[in-house]
N, C-alpha and C positions, 0 to 999 in steps of 0.2 A: 504494500500500500504506500509506503514511504516513497518508493521509486516512482510510482504513478503520480503522486502529488507533485514531486519535483518536475516530472515531465510536463504536467499540466501547467505548472507555473512558468516553466521555460517557454512552452508554446504560447501562453498568454503574453509573456514578455515580448516574444518575437512579433506576435500580432500587433501589440501596442506600438512597438518600434516601427513596424511597417506602416501602420496607420499614420504615425507622426511624419514618417518620411514622405508618404503620399501627399499629406496636407502641406508640408513645407515645399514640396515640388510645385504644387499648384500655386502657392503664394508667390514663389519666385518667378512664376510665369506670367503673373498679372502685372499690368502697367503701374498699379498704385500700391504695391506691396508694402512700401514704407510709410504711407500716409496714415497717420494715427487716427484721423477722423474718417473712418471708412466703415460706417455702419449701415449703408444703404443695401437694399436687397438686389436691385437691378441697375448695374452701371450703365450709363448712357454715353453716347458719342456726340461731341460738339465740334462743329467745323466753323472756324473763324475765317472769313474771307480776306484775302490780300490781293485779289485779282483786279479790283476796281480802284486802283490808285489811292488806297487807304493811307499811304505814307507820303502823299504829295504835299509839298510845302512844309508847314509846321505840323501837319497831321502825323500821327503815329498809331493808327487804330488797328494794331496787330498784337499778337501775343509776344512775339520775339522778333525785333527788327532785324538784327544781324546786318549783313550787307544787303541781302534780299531775303525776306521772310521765307523759310523753308517749311516743308510739311510738318516736321517734328521739331518743336522748340528744343533748344539746348541750353543747359544740360538736360538730359532726358528726364521725363516726368516720373519715371520709376525711382528717381533719387530724391523726390520731394517728400518731406516729412512735415509734421504738424508745425514745426518751428521755422520752416523755410520762408524767407522774406519775399515780397513781391518782386524785388529787383533781381531775383535769381534769373529771370528772363528779362530781356531788354526790349520791352514794348509797352505802350501806354495802356494796353489791355492785359498786361501780365498779371496784375492782382486778381482780376476776374478769372483768368484761366487757371492760375495756381489755386484759387479758392475752390474751383470745380474739381480739380485733381484731389485736393484734400478731402472732398466729399466722396471720392471714390470713382469719379468719372474720367473719361479720356477726352483730351482736347487735341485738335489738329488745326493746321493752317492750310488754306487753299492758296498755293503760291500763284504769282502772276503768270507763270508759264503753264499752269493747269487750265482745265476747262470746267465750266459749270454745266453739268449734264445730269439727266435723271433717266434711269432705266437702262443705262448702258453697262459696259463690262469693266470700265476703268476702276482702279483702286479707290479713287476719290469721287466716284459717282455719288450723287446725293442720296441714293437709295441705301447707302452704307452708313448713313448718319441719322441721328434723331433730331438734331437741331442745327440750323444754319444761321450763323450770326453775321450780319453785314452792317458794319459801323461806318456811316457816312461815305457811301460810294461816290467816286468822282469821275467815273466813266459810265456812260449809258450801257444798259444791258442789251445784248443783241437779241434778235427775234428768237433764236434758239435758246438762249439763256433764260429769257422770260418764260418760255414754254416749260423749260426744265424746273424753274422755281415754282411756277404755278402748280404744276403736276406733283411736285414734291409735297407741297402743302396739302393739296387736294387729296392726296393718298396717305396722309397721316403725319407728315413732317411738321416740325416747329420752325417758324421763321421769326428771328429777332431783328426788327427793322429799327435802325437808329439814323436819324436825320440830323441836320444842323440848320443854321439860319439861312435865309435867302442871301445869295451872293457868295456862298461858301464853295466857290469854284477854285479849288486849290491848285489844279493843274492847268487852269486857263484854257479849257477846251470848249467853253461856252455853255457848260451844263453844271449846275450845282446839285447838291444832294437832294434838295427839295424837288427839283425838276426830274431828276433821275428816278426817284421813288414814285412820283406821280405818273411818269411815263410807263413804268412797269405795270402799274395798276390799271391804267386806262388804255394802253396800247399793246395788248398781248393777244395771242391767238386762242386763249383758253376761255377767259371771261372778263368782261370789262367791270372794273370796280368790284372785284370779288370779296374784298375785305370790309367794305362799308365805311371807308374813311379816306380823306385826302389830307395832305400836308400843305399848310398855307405859306405863301411867299412873304414872310414877315420876320422880324427880329425883335426879341425882347429878352430882358434879364430880370429875374426876380426869384425870391424864395417863397414857396407856398406851402400851406398846411391844409389846403382845400382838397381833401381826398374823400373818396367814396366812404360812407359811414359803415358799410357792411363789415361785420367781424368774421364773416365766413369766407371772404375772398382770399384765396391762398397766396395771391401775389402780394397783397397788402398786409396779410396776416398769415405768414407762412413759417416754414421750418427754420428759417434763418432770422426771424424776428418780425417786428411790426414796423411798417413804413409810416412815418409821421410827417415827413417833409420831402420836398424836391426842389432843388435849385437849378435854374437855367442860367447859364452865362453866355448869352447870345444864342438863343434857340428859336425854334419855330413852333407855332401852335398847330393843332390838328382839328379838323372839322369832321364830325361823324355823320353818316348817312344810313340810318337804320332801315330805310326803304330798300337800299341796295343789299344790305346784309343785316338781318334782324338780330344777329348775335353780337354786333359791335357794342362795346361797353367802355365808357370813360372811367378811368380810375383816379386821375388827378387833374385838377383844373387850375387856371390862373387864380390868384388869391382873392380877387374881388368878383369872380365870375359865378353865375349860377351853375349848378351841375347839370348842364344841358348838352347840346350837340356842338357847341362852340367853345373856343378857348381851352381846349383840352391839351394837356401836356404829356399824358401817357394813356394808352388805350389798349384793348385787346379785342380779338374777334376769332371766330372759327370759320374755316372754309373746307368743305368736304369733311374729312376726318382729321384734318390738321388744325394747327393753332398759330396765331400771330400775335406778337407784342410789338407796339410801336412807341418810341420815345422821340420827342422833337429836338433833342440836344445831345451832342456827343460828350459834353463836359462832365456829366455825372459819372461816366465810366472811365474817365481819364485818371490814371493813377500817378501822373506827374513824372514818370520816368520813361525814357525811350532812347532813340538814336541821338548821338552827339550832335548838338547844334539845333535840335528842335525845341521850341518854346512850349512847354507843357505845364499843366497845373494839376494839383492833387484833388480832383473832384471826387474820386472814389472814397477818400477819407475826410473830405471837407464836411460832409454830413453823414452820420452813421446810417441814415436811411438809404443812401445811394447804393452801398454794397448790398444791403438787404433787398432792395427793390430788384436789382439785377440778378441776384442769386435766386430769389423766390420766383422771378419770372422765368429764369432758365429752367428751373425744375418743373414749373407749370407747362412750359412748352414741351418738355420731355415726358410729360404725362406722369409725373411723380407726385 
């Protein structure tokens, strides 16, 4: 009997060791193995656009500027831990990207040499991602790109649209981010005005606390905290059109505005099985660090609500 007991203990020990080895092998194969804040059930993939001149002029709306933003920010995201600072990557959106990695997600950049496609075979085809983030595009979308983006959302993808003020034509090609976004929504082959809003050609700066009073909205009251304020530093307002899309909803308005269809600063809608978030200013996502020579400001940390808003919205778009 003694020999049998020893054998069972030995076998159990081997089994436990094998189990631990399997578990450790899995952890080492994941992109976020060292992130301490990794309690989510379903990791999602976020693609940040760098194809539409997001680094023109003083802009730096990318995860990692480098000489030219590449698909995978460096150092690699599997080296990020709970204490990793936002300037681990050199882009004005690095704080946002690193925060998502710490939550257990994967982030990538769509380089300027890549293509915006949907339903294709490419490694960076939109069908391979849950959320597409485009912060202040400065080049118009082609007909094919518009079709790809629309079908991505229509078939379940999340689109994070960030505009800037009128005249924000940083590459001087005759089109600013307001015009480019409105052109996407009104001049595509899938559906005109599918999201139920348009961005206004105006400019204003202010801090507002005029937010939707709902306590159940998970963007304003989500896993990352409660949004109480939003500051625009030269942004554009949004006008809602519920007739075009009855799901469109304002979340934050200008400080003296009624909570109607005008003077909106942040809104959401759904289209098909996908989701859309729009913010009329790039400043709140700006973490103040980027390529040498760019003039950037720490909007991400200027108000605690800014990071909360962008992270809660990211998770909502990813259907978490």
